matplotlib code that plots the C-alpha trace (Angstrom):
import matplotlib.pyplot as plt

x = [108.9, 108.9, 111.0, 110.3, 112.6, 113.3, 112.2, 112.0, 111.8, 108.1, 107.4, 108.3, 108.0, 107.7, 107.3, 104.1, 103.1, 101.0, 98.7, 101.4, 103.6, 101.2, 102.6, 106.4, 105.0, 103.4, 106.7, 108.5, 106.0, 103.5, 99.9, 99.0, 99.3, 98.6, 98.2, 99.5, 98.3, 95.0, 93.4, 93.8, 97.3, 98.7, 97.1, 99.2, 98.7, 96.5, 93.7, 93.2, 90.6, 92.7, 95.5, 92.8, 91.4, 94.9, 95.8, 92.3, 92.8, 96.3, 94.7, 96.2, 94.7, 94.4, 94.0, 93.9, 95.2, 95.6, 97.9, 97.4, 99.0, 97.6, 99.7, 98.9, 98.0, 97.1, 94.4, 96.6, 99.7, 97.1, 95.5, 98.9, 100.1, 96.8, 97.4, 101.0, 99.9, 97.3, 99.1, 99.9, 102.9, 104.9, 103.2, 103.9, 103.3, 103.3, 102.9, 104.2, 107.8, 107.6, 108.3, 104.9, 104.6, 108.0, 107.3, 104.0, 105.7, 108.4, 105.5, 103.8, 106.9, 107.6, 104.0, 104.7, 108.0, 110.9, 114.0, 114.1, 117.7, 116.8, 113.9, 116.0, 118.6, 116.4, 114.6, 118.0, 119.1, 116.0, 116.8, 114.5, 115.0, 112.7, 114.0, 110.5, 108.9, 111.9, 110.6, 107.5, 109.2, 111.1, 108.1, 106.1, 108.7, 109.4, 105.6, 105.7, 108.4, 106.5]
y = [98.1, 99.9, 102.4, 103.0, 105.5, 105.7, 109.0, 107.8, 104.5, 104.5, 106.7, 105.6, 107.9, 106.8, 107.6, 106.3, 102.7, 100.3, 97.6, 95.1, 97.0, 96.7, 93.4, 94.8, 97.6, 95.0, 93.0, 95.9, 96.5, 99.1, 99.1, 102.3, 103.7, 107.5, 108.7, 112.2, 112.2, 113.3, 111.0, 111.9, 113.9, 111.5, 109.0, 106.0, 106.4, 104.0, 105.5, 105.9, 103.1, 100.6, 101.3, 101.3, 97.9, 96.2, 97.7, 96.6, 93.3, 93.0, 93.8, 97.7, 100.8, 103.4, 107.4, 109.9, 113.3, 114.6, 117.4, 119.2, 121.9, 124.6, 123.2, 122.2, 123.9, 123.6, 121.1, 118.6, 119.0, 118.4, 115.3, 114.0, 114.5, 112.9, 109.9, 109.4, 109.8, 107.2, 104.6, 101.3, 100.4, 102.0, 104.5, 104.4, 107.9, 108.3, 110.7, 111.1, 111.3, 111.1, 115.0, 116.1, 113.2, 114.3, 117.7, 117.1, 114.7, 117.2, 120.0, 117.4, 116.5, 120.4, 120.8, 118.1, 120.1, 118.1, 119.9, 121.5, 120.3, 116.9, 116.8, 118.2, 115.7, 112.9, 113.9, 114.7, 111.2, 109.9, 111.8, 114.5, 118.3, 120.3, 123.5, 124.8, 124.6, 125.1, 128.7, 127.0, 124.1, 126.3, 128.4, 125.4, 123.9, 127.2, 127.6, 123.9, 124.7, 127.7]
z = [94.0, 97.3, 98.3, 101.9, 103.9, 107.5, 109.1, 112.6, 114.6, 113.8, 110.5, 106.8, 103.8, 100.3, 96.9, 95.2, 96.4, 94.6, 96.2, 95.7, 98.4, 101.2, 102.0, 102.0, 104.5, 106.8, 106.7, 107.9, 111.1, 109.3, 111.0, 109.2, 105.8, 105.3, 101.5, 101.2, 97.5, 96.0, 93.5, 89.7, 90.2, 87.4, 85.1, 86.1, 89.9, 91.5, 93.5, 97.2, 97.0, 95.6, 98.3, 101.2, 100.0, 99.8, 103.2, 104.9, 103.1, 104.9, 108.2, 108.2, 108.9, 106.3, 106.2, 103.7, 104.1, 100.7, 99.8, 96.6, 94.3, 96.9, 99.8, 103.1, 106.4, 110.1, 109.3, 107.7, 110.1, 113.0, 111.2, 110.7, 114.5, 115.5, 113.2, 114.3, 117.8, 117.8, 115.4, 117.2, 115.0, 112.4, 109.8, 105.9, 104.7, 100.9, 97.9, 94.3, 95.8, 99.4, 99.9, 101.0, 103.3, 105.0, 104.9, 106.7, 109.0, 109.8, 110.7, 112.8, 114.8, 115.0, 116.3, 119.1, 120.1, 118.6, 117.8, 114.5, 113.7, 114.6, 112.4, 109.3, 110.0, 110.0, 106.7, 105.1, 106.0, 104.3, 101.3, 101.9, 102.2, 104.6, 103.5, 102.0, 105.4, 107.6, 109.0, 109.7, 111.3, 113.7, 114.7, 115.4, 117.6, 119.3, 120.0, 121.4, 124.0, 124.9]

ax = plt.figure().add_subplot(projection="3d")
ax.plot(x, y, z, "-o")
ax.set_aspect("equal")
plt.show()
């Protein structure tokens, strides 16, 4: 059962999806699925390859930007920002709870110069808290604005 949460007009975040959720994502206009969960994190999670196969079969693009227990850094933020910029439709990013996907989206938005308060408000409206990376959001947004 899908739990797609709206972060922006073009980005949705979700807890773990199953191959069967891909058709629901497509029906919402998703053209790219971003997997932020490393394989093997939990015994009951589908593999990235299973989600990718379902996405490709539905005509959707798929990208893995896994974020494990050691966290994430600039390479993952850049990869997410690039994926969002290149997407030709809505993007669905998922992980175990949707939090890592939301934090990565928030950092990518800040890197592109979006207002920190708007980012935090959008995440909160979707049920996510960006407090763990708020200092980095503020820094990236300030740097982007020059």
